[in-house]
C-alpha positions, 0 to 999 in steps of 0.5 A: 367105666372099666372096673379093672382100671378103676380099681387099679387107679384107686390102689395107686391113689391110696398107696401114693397118699397112704399117710394122708388117707389114714389121717383123714380116716382118723380125723373124720372118725373123731368127729363122728365119735364125738357126735355118737357119744353126745347123742348116746348120752342124751338119749340114755338120759331121756330113756332113764327119765322116761323109764323111772319117772313113769314107773316110780310112783313118787312121781305120780303123787300130788300134794294138797296142802291144808292150812286149816287142820279142821278142814282136812277131812272136808277136803278129802271128802270133796276130792272123793266126791269128785270121783276123778278116775285117775286118782287111785288112792287118797292118803291123809298124809305121807304117814299112810303111804309107807309103813314098816315091820320087823321081819324074821326068816329062819332058813337064811336066818334073816332078821331086821326092819323092812319098809312096806308099800301097798300095791295100789294102782299106780305103784308098779313093781316087776318081779324077776323071780316068782310072781306078783301078789294075788292074795292078802298075806303075800309079800314081794321083796328085793332079790338082793335083800338086806333089812335094816338091823340085819344080823349079818352085814351081807346081802341075802339072795332070797330067790331060794326061799320063794314060797316060804313063809316069813314072820312079820311083826309090828307094834301098836303104841299107847301114849300115857304120861307123855311116854309111848309104850307098846300097847299091842303086838301083832304077828303075821305070817306072810308068804314070799311069792316073788322078788324084784330087782331094785336096780329096775325099781330104784328102791332100797334093799329093805323095801317090800310090797304087800297087798293093799288089804294087808297094808291098810290093816297094818296102818290101822293096827299101828295107829297110836292110841292115847290114854287121855284126850289131853295127850293127843298130838295131831299126827297130820300136823304140817303134812299134806294130803297125798293123791296117787295118780294111775299114770304119770301122764295124767298128772296135769289133767288131774291137777286141772280138774282139782283147780276147776274145783278150787283145790290147788295141788303140786307134784310131790316129786318134780322130775328134773328136766334140766339135765336133759335140756342141757344135753340137748343144748350141748348136742345142738352146739357140738353137732353144729361145731363138728359139722362146720369143722368136718366140712372145712377138714373135708374141703382142705383134704380134698383141696390139698389132694387135688393140688398134690395130684395135678401131675397125676391127673395130667398123666391120666389124661395123657393115658387117654382117661377123661375127666369123668373117669378121674373125677369118679376115682376121687369121689369113690376114694373119698366115699370109701374113706368116709365109710371107713371113718363111720365104721371105725367111729361106730366100733370106737363108740361100742368100745367106749360104751363097754368101758363106761358100763364097766366103770359104772358097775363099781358105783351102785348109784349109777348101776341103774343107768342103762347106756343106749347107743344112738347113731341117728345124728352121726348117720346124718353127718355121714350123709352130709359129708358124702354129699359135701365131698362129691360137690367139692370134687365136682367144683374142683374139676369144673375149675380145671376142666379147661386146663391143658395137660402141659399146664397141669404138669407145670403146676 
C-alpha cells in the first residue's frame, strides 16, 4: 500500500466530513468518560475499604457478650487458656480499650484533654515525623493537634516540639456517700517522639498513642475505689469482653475457633460493603448500556459515512484504487478517531479527578478519601470498539463488492 496515497486519502476523507468526525470523537469520548468515572469511583471505594478496614483496629475487635456477670472472669480465663495466637489482647470491657488524661506543653502553651490508646499488636499507627514508640514513657500524637478544652481554638502543628517532654496528668476517684471525689492525682512526664497524620489513621485531633506498659498503668491507677462495699457499682455492667485480633483477615478464623469452644462472638464494628456492592452493580449496568449504545453509534456513524461517501468510493475506483485500499483508508480513519476519543476521555478523567479532589479538600470528612483512576474497563471498551468498527466496515464492503462504479455514482 502506497503510504503517500493513504495519507492523502485520509486527509481528503477527514476534511470532507470534519464536523461528523468531531461529533464522533465527542460522543465516543463521552462513553469512555462515563466508564472511566464509574470504574474509578468503584476502585477508589474498594481501596478505601481495604486500607482503613485493615488498618483501623476497631474492625479487628470481637465482642463476646456475657449475660451472667459472675461468669465474666470465667469466660476471660477460658479464652486465655485457648491460647489463640491471633488474639493479642483481651479487654474486660471497652472501658479498658481507651483512656484519657490532661496534657500540658509549655513551648506551644497547649492544655487540654486527650484520648489515649495503647499500642497493642493490631493497633497500627504510622508516623509522618519522628519515630514510633520504643520505651515506656513515650507518646505519639497527631501532627495537627487539638486537645479538647484547649486554651486556643487553633490547631497546633507539633512537629517542632518532637523530643520535648509533655506533662500528662490524671486522677483516681473515690466514691463515698454516693459522690465521686478525687482520691489521688498522678503526673507523668512523657516524651513526644513522633507524630502521625489523622487523615491516614481516621482518628480525632486529640487521639494519642502510648506504650502498652504506660497505658495499663494509667488504666490501673484510674480505677475507681469505693469507701464502702455497699457503694460498689459494677463497672462492667452491660458491657462485652473485647478481643483484639492481630489482623482483620483473621477475624473469621478466630470466631470459628471460639465457636468450636461454645463461645459466640460478633465483630465490634462491621464494615459496610453495601456501597461497594452498589458500585459494582452500577458499573455492570453502566458498562453494559454504554457498550450497547456505543456499538449502535459506531454502526450508525460508519453506515451514514458509507452512504454519503459512495460517490467518493466510486471515484476512487475510477482512479484505479481497489476495494482493499479504500477499505483500509476507512478502517484507519475510524481507528485514529477512536484513539483520539480514548486519549481525550483519559485527559477529561484526569481533569475531573483534580476538580473532585479540589472540592473534597473543602470538606474535612472527605479529605481522607483518595481518588484512584482505573482505565481497565475503558481499555476493554476501546478494544471492543476497534474490533467492532473493523467488522462493520468489512461487512459494508462485502455488500458493495459487486456494485459497479456506475451504480455507486447513481447512489
